[in-house]
SETOR-561612 format. One record per residue (C-alpha): x, y, z; residue in three letters; residue number from 1. Coordinates in nm, 3 decimals. Each point is the difference from the previous one (the first is absolute). Layout:
N
px_py_pz_code_pos
X_Y_Z_ALA_NUM
...
# end
This chain:
383
px_py_pz_code_pos
1.718_1.080_-0.981_UNK_1
0.073_-0.019_0.371_UNK_2
0.310_-0.217_0.046_UNK_3
0.146_-0.114_0.331_UNK_4
0.359_-0.132_0.021_UNK_5
0.129_-0.211_0.289_UNK_6
0.373_-0.073_0.018_UNK_7
0.265_-0.059_0.267_UNK_8
0.248_0.180_-0.228_UNK_9
-0.017_0.383_0.020_UNK_10
0.185_0.041_-0.332_UNK_11
-0.246_-0.225_-0.178_UNK_12
-0.287_0.205_0.141_UNK_13
0.158_0.324_-0.121_UNK_14
0.078_-0.129_-0.349_UNK_15
-0.345_-0.156_-0.059_UNK_16
-0.192_0.298_0.139_UNK_17
0.192_0.239_-0.225_UNK_18
-0.059_-0.219_-0.306_UNK_19
-0.375_-0.016_0.067_UNK_20
-0.046_0.363_0.102_UNK_21
0.165_0.106_-0.325_UNK_22
-0.315_-0.136_-0.167_UNK_23
-0.231_0.194_0.236_UNK_24
-0.094_-0.306_0.206_UNK_25
-0.111_0.040_0.360_UNK_26
0.264_-0.190_0.199_UNK_27
0.013_-0.099_0.368_UNK_28
0.323_-0.150_0.139_UNK_29
0.036_-0.222_0.306_UNK_30
0.337_-0.119_0.128_UNK_31
-0.030_-0.350_0.140_UNK_32
-0.073_-0.357_-0.087_UNK_33
-0.281_-0.201_-0.146_UNK_34
-0.174_-0.023_0.338_UNK_35
-0.124_0.357_-0.066_UNK_36
-0.202_-0.104_-0.305_UNK_37
-0.334_-0.050_0.172_UNK_38
0.025_0.317_0.207_UNK_39
0.079_0.213_-0.306_UNK_40
-0.273_-0.169_-0.204_UNK_41
-0.268_0.060_0.261_UNK_42
0.104_0.348_0.111_UNK_43
0.111_0.163_-0.327_UNK_44
-0.203_-0.196_-0.258_UNK_45
0.247_0.028_-0.290_UNK_46
-0.092_-0.118_-0.345_UNK_47
0.344_-0.159_-0.042_UNK_48
0.219_-0.145_0.277_UNK_49
0.369_-0.049_-0.085_UNK_50
0.167_-0.231_0.253_UNK_51
0.380_-0.020_-0.008_UNK_52
0.220_-0.257_0.175_UNK_53
-0.195_-0.317_-0.075_UNK_54
0.207_-0.316_-0.040_UNK_55
-0.073_-0.350_-0.118_UNK_56
-0.160_-0.116_0.323_UNK_57
-0.356_-0.118_-0.087_UNK_58
-0.100_0.055_0.363_UNK_59
0.027_0.374_-0.047_UNK_60
-0.278_-0.010_-0.259_UNK_61
-0.259_-0.063_0.271_UNK_62
0.044_0.367_0.097_UNK_63
-0.058_0.099_-0.361_UNK_64
-0.309_-0.220_-0.030_UNK_65
-0.159_0.167_0.301_UNK_66
0.021_0.336_-0.180_UNK_67
-0.115_-0.125_-0.340_UNK_68
-0.294_-0.184_0.160_UNK_69
-0.118_0.281_0.225_UNK_70
0.074_0.277_-0.252_UNK_71
-0.041_-0.142_-0.353_UNK_72
-0.009_0.354_-0.140_UNK_73
0.366_0.051_0.091_UNK_74
0.252_-0.121_-0.258_UNK_75
0.300_-0.153_0.181_UNK_76
0.339_0.011_-0.174_UNK_77
0.292_-0.185_0.160_UNK_78
0.366_0.097_-0.037_UNK_79
0.242_-0.293_0.045_UNK_80
0.379_-0.017_-0.023_UNK_81
-0.022_-0.369_-0.095_UNK_82
-0.297_-0.206_-0.110_UNK_83
-0.069_-0.356_-0.102_UNK_84
-0.266_-0.123_-0.242_UNK_85
-0.177_-0.164_0.295_UNK_86
-0.004_0.330_0.192_UNK_87
-0.141_0.184_-0.303_UNK_88
-0.280_-0.256_-0.036_UNK_89
-0.088_0.012_0.370_UNK_90
0.008_0.382_-0.009_UNK_91
-0.256_0.010_-0.279_UNK_92
-0.216_-0.251_0.187_UNK_93
0.013_0.235_0.301_UNK_94
-0.145_0.278_-0.213_UNK_95
0.317_0.189_-0.087_UNK_96
-0.034_0.209_-0.316_UNK_97
0.369_0.039_-0.095_UNK_98
0.342_-0.120_0.122_UNK_99
0.299_0.223_-0.081_UNK_100
0.375_-0.013_0.078_UNK_101
0.120_0.194_0.305_UNK_102
0.092_0.275_-0.057_UNK_103
-0.205_0.039_-0.320_UNK_104
0.120_0.196_-0.299_UNK_105
-0.194_0.319_-0.071_UNK_106
-0.139_-0.128_-0.329_UNK_107
-0.104_-0.334_0.151_UNK_108
-0.170_0.182_0.289_UNK_109
-0.190_0.234_-0.234_UNK_110
-0.104_-0.289_-0.224_UNK_111
-0.136_-0.199_0.298_UNK_112
-0.201_0.297_0.124_UNK_113
-0.134_0.055_-0.352_UNK_114
-0.115_-0.363_-0.018_UNK_115
-0.177_0.030_0.335_UNK_116
-0.166_0.325_-0.108_UNK_117
-0.118_-0.157_-0.326_UNK_118
-0.183_-0.273_0.188_UNK_119
-0.167_0.225_0.257_UNK_120
-0.291_0.130_-0.216_UNK_121
-0.114_-0.357_-0.067_UNK_122
0.016_-0.079_0.371_UNK_123
-0.189_0.316_0.087_UNK_124
-0.271_-0.086_-0.250_UNK_125
-0.052_-0.334_0.172_UNK_126
-0.055_0.165_0.341_UNK_127
-0.330_0.153_-0.098_UNK_128
-0.238_-0.158_0.250_UNK_129
-0.190_0.238_0.231_UNK_130
0.017_-0.051_0.377_UNK_131
-0.325_0.074_0.185_UNK_132
0.010_0.017_0.381_UNK_133
-0.310_-0.027_0.222_UNK_134
0.023_0.103_0.367_UNK_135
-0.277_0.030_0.262_UNK_136
-0.042_0.321_0.194_UNK_137
-0.181_-0.198_0.268_UNK_138
-0.063_-0.365_0.072_UNK_139
-0.305_-0.146_-0.170_UNK_140
-0.002_0.254_-0.283_UNK_141
-0.033_-0.274_-0.264_UNK_142
0.349_0.043_-0.150_UNK_143
0.061_-0.364_-0.086_UNK_144
-0.338_-0.032_-0.168_UNK_145
0.071_0.302_-0.222_UNK_146
0.357_-0.109_-0.083_UNK_147
-0.098_-0.355_-0.092_UNK_148
-0.313_0.091_-0.193_UNK_149
0.175_0.276_-0.195_UNK_150
0.282_-0.245_-0.079_UNK_151
-0.258_-0.248_-0.134_UNK_152
-0.167_0.259_-0.220_UNK_153
0.336_0.124_-0.129_UNK_154
0.092_-0.362_-0.084_UNK_155
-0.285_-0.012_-0.250_UNK_156
0.210_0.230_-0.218_UNK_157
0.360_-0.030_0.127_UNK_158
0.237_-0.226_0.195_UNK_159
-0.006_0.059_0.376_UNK_160
0.203_-0.119_0.298_UNK_161
-0.156_0.075_0.338_UNK_162
0.247_-0.009_0.293_UNK_163
-0.137_-0.030_0.353_UNK_164
0.230_0.216_0.213_UNK_165
-0.215_-0.029_0.311_UNK_166
0.266_-0.245_0.106_UNK_167
-0.131_-0.109_0.338_UNK_168
-0.374_-0.021_-0.059_UNK_169
-0.049_0.027_-0.374_UNK_170
-0.285_-0.191_-0.164_UNK_171
-0.025_0.164_-0.342_UNK_172
0.000_-0.335_-0.179_UNK_173
-0.324_-0.107_0.173_UNK_174
-0.184_0.290_-0.166_UNK_175
0.051_-0.144_-0.350_UNK_176
0.082_-0.370_0.044_UNK_177
-0.055_-0.292_0.235_UNK_178
0.343_-0.150_-0.076_UNK_179
0.262_-0.049_0.270_UNK_180
0.336_0.147_-0.105_UNK_181
0.288_-0.245_-0.024_UNK_182
0.243_0.291_0.013_UNK_183
-0.015_0.352_0.145_UNK_184
0.197_0.323_-0.012_UNK_185
0.207_-0.127_0.294_UNK_186
0.113_-0.298_-0.207_UNK_187
0.094_0.235_-0.286_UNK_188
0.199_0.216_0.241_UNK_189
0.177_-0.306_0.136_UNK_190
0.113_-0.096_-0.353_UNK_191
0.038_0.352_-0.137_UNK_192
0.335_-0.089_-0.161_UNK_193
-0.172_-0.238_-0.242_UNK_194
-0.307_0.210_-0.083_UNK_195
-0.074_0.042_-0.367_UNK_196
-0.327_0.040_-0.193_UNK_197
-0.077_-0.374_0.006_UNK_198
0.076_-0.035_0.369_UNK_199
-0.217_0.304_0.084_UNK_200
-0.290_-0.131_-0.207_UNK_201
0.028_-0.346_0.156_UNK_202
-0.001_0.155_0.348_UNK_203
-0.330_0.179_-0.063_UNK_204
-0.347_-0.151_-0.017_UNK_205
-0.150_0.016_-0.350_UNK_206
-0.355_0.134_0.036_UNK_207
-0.066_0.063_-0.372_UNK_208
0.216_0.001_-0.309_UNK_209
0.097_0.362_0.068_UNK_210
-0.021_0.018_0.380_UNK_211
0.243_-0.145_0.252_UNK_212
0.016_0.058_0.376_UNK_213
0.320_-0.017_0.205_UNK_214
-0.143_-0.084_0.340_UNK_215
0.105_0.120_0.345_UNK_216
0.168_-0.258_0.227_UNK_217
-0.228_-0.254_0.166_UNK_218
0.211_0.030_0.317_UNK_219
0.006_0.360_0.131_UNK_220
0.351_-0.052_0.138_UNK_221
0.131_-0.052_-0.355_UNK_222
-0.077_0.367_-0.069_UNK_223
0.336_0.083_0.157_UNK_224
0.176_-0.171_-0.290_UNK_225
-0.123_0.256_-0.255_UNK_226
0.232_0.300_-0.024_UNK_227
-0.025_0.329_-0.197_UNK_228
0.271_-0.117_-0.241_UNK_229
-0.210_-0.308_-0.077_UNK_230
-0.293_0.223_-0.094_UNK_231
0.230_0.201_-0.230_UNK_232
0.119_-0.313_-0.175_UNK_233
-0.350_-0.143_-0.041_UNK_234
-0.138_0.329_-0.136_UNK_235
0.295_0.044_-0.237_UNK_236
-0.081_-0.340_-0.147_UNK_237
-0.379_0.024_0.013_UNK_238
-0.022_0.332_-0.184_UNK_239
0.188_-0.156_-0.292_UNK_240
-0.248_-0.285_-0.037_UNK_241
-0.340_0.134_0.109_UNK_242
-0.201_0.299_-0.120_UNK_243
-0.114_0.073_0.357_UNK_244
0.140_-0.090_0.342_UNK_245
-0.261_0.058_0.272_UNK_246
0.123_0.028_0.360_UNK_247
-0.231_-0.061_0.293_UNK_248
0.171_0.181_0.291_UNK_249
-0.073_-0.014_0.373_UNK_250
-0.096_0.300_0.212_UNK_251
0.354_0.081_0.109_UNK_252
0.288_0.209_-0.126_UNK_253
0.337_-0.169_0.033_UNK_254
0.309_-0.034_-0.219_UNK_255
-0.154_-0.280_-0.201_UNK_256
-0.331_0.172_-0.074_UNK_257
0.176_0.328_-0.083_UNK_258
0.222_-0.189_-0.246_UNK_259
-0.317_-0.133_-0.164_UNK_260
-0.171_0.341_-0.001_UNK_261
0.307_0.164_-0.152_UNK_262
-0.014_-0.245_-0.291_UNK_263
-0.371_0.051_-0.068_UNK_264
-0.120_0.223_-0.284_UNK_265
-0.340_0.023_0.172_UNK_266
-0.077_-0.015_0.373_UNK_267
-0.360_-0.061_0.110_UNK_268
-0.070_0.072_0.369_UNK_269
-0.335_-0.156_0.088_UNK_270
-0.243_0.154_0.250_UNK_271
-0.369_0.021_0.084_UNK_272
-0.200_0.321_0.041_UNK_273
0.038_0.002_0.378_UNK_274
0.183_0.238_0.230_UNK_275
0.266_-0.248_0.126_UNK_276
0.085_-0.092_-0.363_UNK_277
0.026_0.364_-0.096_UNK_278
0.236_0.076_0.285_UNK_279
0.226_-0.286_-0.095_UNK_280
-0.015_0.094_-0.368_UNK_281
0.119_0.354_0.084_UNK_282
0.293_-0.145_0.199_UNK_283
0.089_-0.236_-0.284_UNK_284
-0.010_0.278_-0.259_UNK_285
0.228_0.208_0.221_UNK_286
0.250_-0.286_0.004_UNK_287
-0.024_-0.038_-0.377_UNK_288
0.082_0.368_-0.039_UNK_289
0.305_-0.045_0.224_UNK_290
0.107_-0.283_-0.235_UNK_291
-0.033_0.245_-0.295_UNK_292
-0.278_-0.197_-0.168_UNK_293
-0.175_0.213_-0.260_UNK_294
-0.375_0.045_0.030_UNK_295
-0.036_-0.165_-0.342_UNK_296
0.142_-0.323_0.145_UNK_297
-0.274_-0.027_0.264_UNK_298
-0.370_-0.070_-0.043_UNK_299
-0.218_-0.050_0.307_UNK_300
-0.260_-0.275_-0.028_UNK_301
-0.309_0.076_0.211_UNK_302
-0.145_-0.346_0.044_UNK_303
-0.361_-0.095_0.093_UNK_304
-0.112_0.354_-0.072_UNK_305
-0.360_0.081_0.081_UNK_306
-0.136_0.319_-0.154_UNK_307
-0.245_0.032_0.288_UNK_308
0.276_-0.025_0.261_UNK_309
0.097_0.277_0.239_UNK_310
0.331_0.067_-0.181_UNK_311
-0.048_0.075_-0.370_UNK_312
0.228_0.083_-0.290_UNK_313
0.033_0.376_0.085_UNK_314
0.115_-0.086_0.353_UNK_315
0.248_-0.255_-0.134_UNK_316
0.149_0.249_-0.247_UNK_317
0.025_0.266_0.270_UNK_318
0.175_-0.236_0.245_UNK_319
0.233_-0.171_-0.244_UNK_320
0.116_0.290_-0.213_UNK_321
0.116_-0.018_-0.359_UNK_322
0.072_-0.374_-0.016_UNK_323
-0.211_-0.193_-0.249_UNK_324
-0.295_-0.198_0.133_UNK_325
-0.202_-0.285_-0.140_UNK_326
-0.324_-0.121_0.155_UNK_327
-0.084_-0.371_0.023_UNK_328
-0.372_-0.036_0.079_UNK_329
-0.140_-0.213_0.280_UNK_330
-0.127_-0.345_-0.095_UNK_331
0.039_-0.192_0.323_UNK_332
-0.202_-0.313_-0.085_UNK_333
0.158_-0.049_-0.343_UNK_334
0.353_0.050_0.132_UNK_335
-0.060_-0.230_0.295_UNK_336
-0.128_-0.273_-0.233_UNK_337
0.312_0.024_-0.217_UNK_338
0.238_0.004_0.298_UNK_339
-0.171_-0.298_0.164_UNK_340
0.022_-0.201_-0.323_UNK_341
0.360_0.101_-0.065_UNK_342
-0.070_0.132_-0.351_UNK_343
0.027_0.345_-0.161_UNK_344
-0.326_0.195_0.007_UNK_345
0.008_0.046_-0.378_UNK_346
-0.016_-0.376_-0.035_UNK_347
-0.333_-0.005_0.186_UNK_348
-0.163_0.305_-0.157_UNK_349
0.085_0.267_-0.253_UNK_350
-0.289_0.220_0.109_UNK_351
0.148_0.103_0.334_UNK_352
0.083_0.369_0.044_UNK_353
0.326_-0.112_0.164_UNK_354
0.097_-0.201_-0.308_UNK_355
-0.076_0.298_-0.222_UNK_356
0.207_0.233_0.222_UNK_357
0.297_-0.237_-0.005_UNK_358
-0.045_-0.045_-0.375_UNK_359
0.029_0.376_-0.048_UNK_360
0.310_-0.001_0.216_UNK_361
0.152_-0.284_-0.204_UNK_362
-0.076_0.183_-0.325_UNK_363
0.176_0.311_0.130_UNK_364
0.311_-0.205_0.083_UNK_365
0.015_-0.200_-0.325_UNK_366
0.192_0.139_-0.297_UNK_367
-0.198_0.237_-0.217_UNK_368
-0.137_-0.104_-0.338_UNK_369
0.321_0.074_-0.188_UNK_370
0.185_-0.246_0.224_UNK_371
-0.259_-0.275_0.000_UNK_372
0.143_-0.178_-0.304_UNK_373
0.344_-0.029_0.161_UNK_374
-0.158_-0.129_0.321_UNK_375
-0.202_-0.264_-0.185_UNK_376
0.308_-0.106_-0.195_UNK_377
0.188_-0.053_0.328_UNK_378
-0.289_-0.209_0.134_UNK_379
-0.012_-0.216_-0.311_UNK_380
0.377_-0.051_0.016_UNK_381
-0.031_-0.115_0.362_UNK_382
-0.285_-0.231_-0.095_UNK_383
# end
């Protein structure tokens, strides 16, 4: 495991790092106080964070709670020279995994790390949800329609949370529901310290039993309240409780959107078979290569494709290289009818070529036959 140790005491750092390295652990040491916790957590992403020098002051635990909330995958272990029963209880409430004496004995330190390691496989098994990110190559490509309608078709077989990350002008909810959200992603970000599975579910609009939508802010100015670390915390939680997390991204690359794209198992840039779209798609793919995204992570969605158009499949393959492509046929009247009614297209008709194309896409993303029983069991348990 990757273990980071923070301590104001150089001797404690040396003793603990030697004890852990003797067991072939990867150890990072940082001399300093507890104020370094968040920086180390975000920059070095350890699996275990040992923090020395904590005392009985409950106020200090707010620093700990920031880390455990934003990075639930990191096990925080506190080292205290003195501790009261009240402090121990508050520490556990703040998400602390273990509390040890400072300095800890070698055996006690090894035993604590062993307990953390024993619990990690179960935690990893919970974080099995797939993150799917949709991003337009050009305005008007139909990205939100594809993201929302795929989410709806996936929800017929799995649990899905759709998050509208077009924070200033997002309207993903209106594509599948006529409800007005009582809470948005900005509200979740504002109360990120209290987010758990129930809070997240209550903040999203329930469209069907298996589909929820976390809406974009109603007020565009509230978009400024959503930070990259909030996205990390929401995705860490969502992937433990939903089979799929679908992200509807805006046509911009900033720190927040890159955080979301980094977390995605599949990225779907959306374009039409037109020269401006192709130019932008080439630029976007170049950026993805600079971010070290594998080709297997990316699948281009060519929306509103007309076989009789001037740009056909051979031209698309030639322009866009070895990245996977999926064609979504043109069905302008059917799609417009669904969008204007605020319902998924599959709810209006199953005979549409667009519905069939998205159904094939959903089937490719769902677990294969050998995994279907486990998926169904999870759905029944949630029910």
